Wavefront OBJ file of the C-alpha trace (Angstrom):
o trace
v -56.685 -16.991 9.863
v -53.306 -16.453 8.313
v -50.205 -16.207 10.404
v -48.362 -13.158 9.117
v -45.201 -13.879 11.094
v -44.400 -16.956 9.035
v -45.361 -15.743 5.618
v -42.626 -15.701 3.017
v -42.138 -12.614 0.905
v -42.496 -13.069 -2.822
v -39.353 -14.583 -4.290
v -37.850 -11.767 -6.317
v -34.351 -11.965 -7.722
v -32.718 -8.586 -7.378
v -29.636 -7.925 -9.515
v -26.855 -5.392 -9.088
v -27.980 -1.856 -9.688
v -26.166 0.738 -11.728
v -25.486 2.762 -8.583
v -23.747 -0.214 -6.953
v -21.569 -0.767 -10.029
v -20.579 2.907 -10.123
v -19.736 2.822 -6.415
v -17.446 -0.186 -6.902
v -15.720 1.477 -9.862
v -15.198 4.675 -7.847
v -13.641 2.699 -4.976
v -11.309 0.876 -7.377
v -10.205 4.160 -8.947
v -9.435 5.599 -5.508
v -7.413 2.512 -4.518
v -5.483 2.533 -7.806
v -4.659 6.221 -7.409
v -2.816 5.340 -4.193
v -1.003 2.395 -5.765
v 0.230 4.068 -8.960
v 2.938 6.320 -7.423
v 4.484 3.379 -5.611
v 4.588 1.323 -8.826
v 6.273 4.216 -10.686
v 8.794 4.595 -7.871
v 9.581 0.885 -7.938
v 10.241 1.010 -11.683
v 12.523 4.040 -11.262
v 14.434 2.288 -8.468
v 14.856 -0.853 -10.560
v 16.143 1.146 -13.521
v 18.535 3.055 -11.254
v 19.846 -0.204 -9.777
v 20.552 -1.558 -13.255
v 22.266 1.691 -14.263
v 24.426 1.692 -11.122
v 25.565 -1.855 -11.834
v 26.322 -1.065 -15.485
v 28.309 2.095 -14.712
v 30.285 0.318 -11.978
v 30.972 -2.559 -14.367
v 32.061 -0.105 -17.073
v 34.523 1.601 -14.743
v 35.907 -1.727 -13.518
v 36.221 -2.944 -17.123
v 38.217 0.157 -18.034
v 40.506 -0.393 -15.032
v 41.016 -4.071 -15.920
v 41.668 -3.327 -19.602
v 44.282 -0.753 -18.711
v 46.052 -3.357 -16.548
v 45.762 -6.182 -19.073
v 46.963 -4.170 -22.056
v 49.395 -2.066 -20.033
v 48.024 0.966 -21.854
v 45.912 3.898 -20.669
v 42.133 3.776 -21.037
v 39.989 6.907 -21.001
v 36.344 6.799 -19.967
v 34.379 9.634 -21.590
v 30.906 10.892 -20.792
v 29.255 11.999 -24.024
v 26.044 13.946 -23.567
v 23.912 15.021 -26.510
v 23.417 18.784 -26.816
v 21.170 20.101 -24.073
v 21.180 16.849 -22.095
v 23.143 15.758 -19.066
v 23.101 12.059 -19.862
v 24.007 10.078 -22.907
v 26.773 7.558 -23.458
v 29.813 6.292 -21.668
v 32.518 5.618 -24.226
v 36.040 4.271 -23.954
v 39.225 5.270 -25.726
v 42.179 2.944 -25.779
v 44.835 1.730 -28.169
v 43.261 -1.719 -28.114
v 39.473 -1.431 -27.964
v 38.872 -5.144 -27.595
v 36.616 -6.148 -24.734
v 35.247 -2.723 -23.837
v 31.692 -1.948 -24.879
v 30.238 1.550 -24.819
v 27.227 2.017 -22.577
v 24.146 4.093 -23.427
v 22.389 5.438 -20.373
v 18.629 4.951 -20.128
v 16.617 8.078 -20.945
v 15.160 8.164 -17.438
v 18.580 8.402 -15.758
v 20.634 11.568 -15.697
v 24.390 11.241 -15.166
v 26.480 14.113 -13.866
v 30.237 13.688 -13.378
v 32.594 16.204 -11.828
v 34.853 15.802 -14.866
v 34.316 14.975 -18.531
v 36.607 11.942 -18.513
v 38.483 9.602 -16.217
v 41.901 8.334 -17.290
v 43.111 4.956 -16.036
v 46.869 4.515 -16.433
v 48.600 1.272 -17.438
v 48.457 0.062 -13.806
v 44.686 0.628 -13.646
v 44.949 3.642 -11.362
v 42.787 6.677 -12.053
v 44.744 9.859 -12.725
v 42.215 12.329 -11.264
v 39.743 10.753 -8.806
v 36.215 12.092 -8.884
v 32.524 11.353 -8.501
v 29.746 10.258 -10.814
v 26.219 11.088 -9.689
v 23.219 9.337 -11.198
v 19.749 10.789 -10.698
v 16.404 9.402 -11.821
v 14.458 11.741 -14.099
v 11.219 10.154 -12.858
v 11.853 10.658 -9.134
v 14.749 12.961 -8.316
v 14.925 11.609 -4.776
v 16.357 8.403 -6.282
v 20.060 9.026 -6.796
v 23.420 7.352 -6.273
v 27.018 8.499 -6.182
v 29.992 6.500 -7.416
v 33.444 7.564 -6.338
v 36.082 6.805 -8.944
v 39.413 6.291 -7.178
l 1 2 3 4 5 6 7 8 9 10 11 12 13 14 15 16 17 18 19 20 21 22 23 24 25 26 27 28 29 30 31 32 33 34 35 36 37 38 39 40 41 42 43 44 45 46 47 48 49 50 51 52 53 54 55 56 57 58 59 60 61 62 63 64 65 66 67 68 69 70 71 72 73 74 75 76 77 78 79 80 81 82 83 84 85 86 87 88 89 90 91 92 93 94 95 96 97 98 99 100 101 102 103 104 105 106 107 108 109 110 111 112 113 114 115 116 117 118 119 120 121 122 123 124 125 126 127 128 129 130 131 132 133 134 135 136 137 138 139 140 141 142 143 144 145 146 147
């Protein structure tokens, strides 16, 4: 008489079914949908950080050039028609050492005046603010006070 308790089932190799593969893909899509906004936000923050550093450096360069050359330097914000961001350009008698800066497309720059004038001592004539806002995530913004 055979002992049924100890009998081994037939050795069948069972692979992954199509339903199991589709379930795994669906779970991955759901997980990625949660991760994508945070990756986009991180990229926008990184671009904003770089823009902040470049604008601050540009303003400090204008101040230093005005002192070194003992001549006024004007920082202009040139925006293409219909846009609020564009280029930061410099006007001075001696243009050596000052490079214009093109803002990234994803960053919008709004200043409370069209230009800042640094006198020969490096002091700004009319203090103001420059606000930078990310076009990707408008909650990412910074303000630079030009004094």
